[in-house]
C-alpha positions as CSV (number, residue, x, y, z in Angstrom):
1,M,244.0,-5.4,50.8
2,S,240.6,-6.8,51.1
3,K,239.1,-10.2,51.1
4,R,236.5,-11.7,48.5
5,I,235.1,-14.9,47.8
6,Q,236.1,-15.7,44.2
7,F,236.1,-19.0,41.6
8,A,238.0,-19.8,38.7
9,R,236.2,-22.9,37.7
10,T,232.8,-23.9,37.6
11,G,231.3,-26.6,39.9
12,G,230.6,-27.5,43.5
13,S,230.7,-25.3,46.6
14,E,234.5,-26.4,46.9
15,V,235.4,-24.3,43.7
16,L,234.9,-21.3,45.9
17,E,237.9,-19.5,47.6
18,L,238.1,-16.9,50.1
19,V,241.4,-14.5,48.5
20,D,243.2,-11.0,49.1
21,V,242.6,-8.6,46.6
22,T,243.7,-5.1,46.3
23,P,240.8,-2.5,46.6
24,V,239.9,-1.0,43.1
25,E,239.1,2.6,43.0
26,P,235.6,3.5,41.9
27,G,235.0,4.5,38.1
28,Q,232.9,7.0,36.7
29,G,229.5,7.0,37.9
30,E,230.4,4.3,40.6
31,V,230.8,3.9,44.3
32,R,232.6,1.6,46.7
33,I,230.7,0.1,49.3
34,A,231.9,-1.2,52.6
35,N,229.9,-4.0,53.1
36,K,228.4,-4.9,56.6
37,A,226.3,-7.5,55.4
38,V,225.9,-9.9,52.2
39,G,222.8,-11.8,50.8
40,L,222.7,-15.2,49.6
41,N,220.7,-16.4,46.9
42,F,219.8,-19.2,44.7
43,I,221.0,-17.1,41.4
44,D,224.6,-17.2,43.0
45,I,224.6,-21.1,42.8
46,Y,223.5,-20.6,39.3
47,F,226.7,-18.8,38.3
48,R,228.9,-21.1,40.5
49,T,227.7,-23.9,38.7
50,G,227.9,-22.5,35.2
51,L,224.0,-22.6,34.7
52,Y,224.5,-18.8,34.0
53,P,227.9,-17.9,32.8
54,A,230.3,-15.6,34.6
55,P,231.7,-12.8,32.4
56,A,235.0,-13.8,33.2
57,M,237.3,-16.0,35.1
58,P,238.3,-16.0,38.0
59,S,234.9,-13.9,39.1
60,G,233.7,-12.7,41.9
61,L,230.3,-13.5,43.4
62,G,227.1,-12.5,44.4
63,T,224.7,-9.2,43.7
64,E,223.4,-8.2,47.3
65,G,224.7,-6.7,50.1
66,A,224.3,-3.5,52.1
67,G,227.0,-1.2,53.9
68,V,228.6,2.4,54.0
69,V,230.0,4.3,50.8
70,D,233.4,3.8,51.1
71,A,234.3,6.2,48.0
72,V,232.7,7.9,45.3
73,G,233.6,7.9,41.4
74,E,233.5,11.1,39.2
75,G,229.9,12.2,38.2
76,V,228.1,10.7,41.0
77,T,225.7,12.9,42.9
78,H,223.1,11.3,44.7
79,L,225.8,9.5,47.2
80,K,228.4,10.3,49.1
81,V,230.8,9.0,51.6
82,G,229.5,7.6,54.9
83,D,226.2,6.9,53.4
84,R,224.0,3.7,54.3
85,V,223.1,2.2,51.3
86,A,222.1,-1.1,50.0
87,Y,221.9,-3.0,46.5
88,A,220.3,-5.9,44.7
89,Q,222.1,-5.8,41.4
90,G,225.3,-4.9,39.4
91,P,228.2,-6.8,38.5
92,L,229.2,-10.1,40.4
93,G,231.3,-9.4,43.6
94,A,229.2,-8.7,46.7
95,Y,230.9,-12.1,48.3
96,A,233.3,-9.5,49.9
97,E,234.7,-6.9,52.2
98,L,234.6,-4.1,49.5
99,H,232.3,-3.9,46.2
100,S,232.3,-1.3,43.5
101,L,229.4,-0.8,41.0
102,P,227.2,1.3,39.0
103,A,225.8,4.1,41.6
104,A,222.7,4.0,39.7
105,K,222.0,0.5,41.1
106,V,222.8,1.5,44.9
107,V,219.7,3.4,47.0
108,K,220.0,4.7,50.5
109,L,218.8,2.7,53.2
110,P,215.8,4.6,55.2
111,D,217.0,4.4,59.5
112,F,214.3,1.9,59.9
113,V,216.0,-1.0,57.6
114,D,219.4,-2.1,59.2
115,F,222.3,-3.6,57.2
116,E,221.4,-7.1,58.0
117,T,217.4,-6.6,57.3
118,A,218.7,-5.2,53.7
119,A,221.1,-7.7,53.1
120,A,218.9,-10.5,53.7
121,S,215.8,-9.0,52.0
122,M,216.4,-6.5,48.8
123,L,216.9,-8.6,46.2
124,K,213.8,-11.2,47.5
125,G,212.1,-8.3,48.4
126,L,212.2,-6.7,45.2
127,T,211.6,-9.9,43.3
128,V,208.0,-10.5,45.3
129,Q,207.3,-6.8,44.1
130,Y,207.7,-7.1,40.8
131,L,206.0,-10.7,40.8
132,L,202.8,-9.4,43.0
133,R,202.5,-5.9,41.8
134,Q,203.8,-5.7,38.4
135,T,204.6,-9.2,36.5
136,Y,200.6,-9.9,37.2
137,E,199.1,-7.0,39.5
138,L,197.3,-8.6,42.1
139,K,194.1,-6.7,43.5
140,G,192.7,-8.9,46.3
141,G,190.6,-12.1,46.7
142,E,192.8,-14.0,43.7
143,T,194.1,-17.4,44.5
144,I,197.8,-18.1,43.6
145,L,200.0,-20.9,43.8
146,F,203.7,-20.0,45.2
147,H,206.3,-22.7,45.0
148,A,209.0,-22.8,47.8
149,A,206.8,-20.7,50.2
150,A,208.8,-21.3,52.8
151,G,212.2,-19.8,51.7
152,G,213.2,-16.5,51.4
153,V,211.3,-15.3,48.6
154,G,208.6,-17.4,49.5
155,S,208.2,-16.2,53.4
156,I,207.9,-12.5,52.0
157,A,205.3,-13.3,49.6
158,C,203.0,-15.1,51.7
159,Q,203.5,-11.7,54.3
160,W,202.7,-9.7,50.9
161,A,200.0,-11.5,49.3
162,K,198.0,-11.6,52.5
163,S,198.5,-7.8,53.2
164,L,196.7,-7.4,49.7
165,G,193.9,-10.0,50.3
166,V,195.1,-12.5,48.3
167,K,194.3,-16.7,48.9
168,L,198.5,-17.6,48.7
169,I,198.7,-22.0,48.4
170,G,202.5,-22.4,49.3
171,T,204.1,-25.7,48.3
172,V,206.8,-27.0,51.1
173,S,208.3,-29.9,51.5
174,S,208.0,-30.7,55.1
175,Q,205.4,-30.4,58.3
176,E,207.7,-27.4,59.7
177,K,208.0,-25.4,56.6
178,A,204.4,-25.9,56.2
179,D,204.1,-24.3,59.9
180,L,206.5,-21.6,58.6
181,A,204.5,-20.6,56.0
182,M,200.8,-20.3,57.3
183,A,202.6,-18.2,60.1
184,N,203.6,-15.8,57.4
185,G,200.2,-15.6,55.7
186,A,199.5,-18.4,53.6
187,W,196.2,-19.4,53.0
188,A,197.1,-23.1,52.7
189,T,199.9,-25.0,52.0
190,I,200.6,-28.2,50.2
191,N,203.4,-30.7,51.4
192,Y,204.8,-32.0,48.1
193,S,206.2,-34.7,49.6
194,E,203.2,-36.5,51.0
195,E,200.4,-34.6,48.6
196,N,199.7,-34.7,45.0
197,V,199.7,-30.9,44.5
198,I,197.5,-30.9,41.6
199,E,194.5,-32.9,43.3
200,R,195.3,-30.5,46.7
201,V,195.2,-27.5,44.4
202,R,192.0,-28.7,43.1
203,E,190.1,-29.5,46.4
204,L,191.4,-26.2,48.0
205,T,189.7,-24.4,45.1
206,N,186.5,-26.3,44.4
207,G,187.8,-27.1,40.9
208,A,188.5,-23.9,40.0
209,M,192.4,-23.7,40.1
210,C,194.6,-20.6,40.5
211,D,194.7,-17.6,38.7
212,V,198.6,-17.2,38.9
213,V,201.6,-19.7,39.3
214,Y,204.8,-18.8,40.5
215,D,207.2,-21.2,40.1
216,S,210.9,-20.6,41.1
217,V,211.8,-24.6,40.7
218,G,211.8,-25.4,37.0
219,K,211.9,-28.4,35.3
220,D,210.6,-30.7,37.9
221,T,207.7,-28.4,38.5
222,W,206.6,-27.2,35.1
223,E,204.0,-29.1,33.8
224,M,202.1,-29.9,37.2
225,S,202.4,-26.0,37.7
226,L,200.6,-25.6,34.4
227,D,198.3,-28.0,35.5
228,C,197.7,-25.9,38.6
229,L,196.1,-22.9,36.6
230,K,192.6,-21.6,35.6
231,P,191.8,-21.3,31.7
232,R,193.7,-18.0,30.6
233,G,196.0,-18.3,33.8
234,L,199.7,-16.9,34.1
235,M,202.7,-18.9,34.8
236,V,205.1,-17.4,36.1
237,S,208.8,-19.0,35.7
238,F,211.3,-17.0,37.7
239,G,213.8,-19.5,38.8
240,N,215.6,-23.1,37.9
241,A,216.2,-24.5,41.3
242,S,215.7,-28.1,39.8
243,G,217.1,-27.1,36.5
244,P,216.1,-24.9,33.4
245,V,212.9,-25.8,31.7
246,D,213.4,-26.6,28.0
247,G,212.4,-28.5,25.3
248,V,208.6,-27.0,25.3
249,N,206.1,-27.4,23.3
250,I,204.3,-24.0,22.8
251,G,200.9,-26.1,21.8
252,I,200.8,-27.3,25.3
253,L,199.5,-23.8,26.4
254,N,196.6,-24.0,24.2
255,Q,196.0,-27.7,25.2
256,K,195.9,-26.7,28.5
257,G,193.4,-23.8,28.5
258,A,194.8,-21.0,26.5
259,L,197.4,-20.3,29.3
260,Y,200.1,-17.4,29.4
261,V,203.7,-17.7,30.3
262,T,206.1,-15.4,31.2
263,R,209.9,-15.7,32.2
264,P,210.6,-12.2,34.2
265,S,213.6,-11.1,36.1
266,L,214.6,-8.2,38.3
267,N,216.5,-6.6,35.8
268,G,213.9,-6.4,33.4
269,Y,212.0,-4.6,35.9
270,A,213.9,-2.7,37.3
271,D,215.6,-1.5,34.1
272,T,216.0,2.2,35.3
273,R,216.7,4.4,38.3
274,E,213.0,5.5,38.5
275,R,211.9,2.1,38.5
276,L,214.1,0.9,40.8
277,E,213.3,3.7,43.4
278,M,209.6,3.1,43.0
279,M,210.1,-0.7,43.8
280,C,212.3,0.4,46.7
281,E,209.6,2.6,48.1
282,D,206.9,-0.1,47.5
283,F,209.3,-3.0,49.3
284,F,210.4,-0.4,52.4
285,S,206.8,1.0,53.0
286,M,205.8,-3.0,53.5
287,I,208.6,-3.0,56.1
288,K,207.7,-0.2,57.9
289,S,204.2,-1.0,58.1
290,G,204.9,-4.3,59.5
291,N,203.0,-6.0,56.5
292,V,206.5,-7.9,55.6
293,K,208.7,-9.0,58.3
294,I,212.1,-10.4,57.2
295,D,213.2,-13.6,59.2
296,I,217.2,-14.0,58.8
297,A,217.1,-17.6,60.0
298,N,221.2,-18.2,59.1
299,R,224.1,-16.3,59.4
300,Y,227.6,-17.5,58.5
301,P,231.0,-15.6,58.0
302,L,231.8,-15.0,54.5
303,S,234.8,-17.5,55.1
304,E,231.9,-20.4,55.4
305,V,230.3,-19.5,52.4
306,G,230.4,-23.0,50.5
307,K,228.4,-24.3,53.9
308,A,225.9,-21.6,53.2
309,Q,225.4,-22.4,49.6
310,D,225.4,-26.4,50.2
311,A,222.7,-25.5,52.7
312,L,220.5,-23.4,50.7
313,Q,221.0,-26.1,47.4
314,S,219.9,-28.8,49.6
315,R,216.6,-26.9,50.7
316,K,217.6,-27.1,54.0
317,T,217.1,-23.7,55.0
318,T,214.0,-21.4,55.6
319,G,213.9,-17.7,55.6
320,S,216.7,-15.6,54.2
321,T,220.7,-16.4,54.9
322,I,223.6,-13.9,54.9
323,L,227.1,-13.6,55.2
324,L,229.2,-11.5,57.4
325,P,232.3,-10.1,56.3
């Protein structure tokens, strides 16, 4: 038997249960991984609450982890038992001691990346990779606004943007988080609890506003984010921490300066084995160079996943959070 977290109904963190399950042998094209560390992400809360529907109930949870290949299904050639690996996509179920998933979604870990670092950063790091290098290919010299700049994704974005020569303005909710974002390379921060974000962006940019806004907050920041863009700027909506953006009048994009909007996702970019490998190589190179350092600020045993999710949802956390099976 092995242990996993599952939920049989949607709701608050109280619906999460630690249960014993019989390990499943990997099928055709799959591998089974003995997790050493598991990543905690806001998308997990979306599934738990029902914002994103789980394929079936009861359901496992989590899509990110790192560990050792425990078993290999037929047809798998690039991985073998004992390989050190990590993953950020695939079926729900990473919150577990053992997790089976398609081998095409699993990558080998280079020696310089340990299990905890990988579990804390694969989803966040690959997210930053596609945001800064593909959704809008930053060249250097641009000014961007990045919401939640002290969080797991934001902390990596601050560092990566600085290495590219990009001026990142980060929104935060406290002075402590502002200090963290600045330490990670933000060009400036805005404490939205005390400052008007639009007015402060205008002051910081001498009225020019931003080339791109990266918004993982959603409903609460939608129109404000649009107002921080320069004409023909790009709004990148990549999360729904405050709820989904809906009821949008597309004409508002014209009214606010012929703006562009996109709603990207990791699965939309890492949609082939080759693209996943390219993105991982880019991200791992940033770690190896020292341009990106992963801050694992919170560690919880798997049994305390409810407490970990509550802390993340209430925006009490900074950096990355991992679960230890």
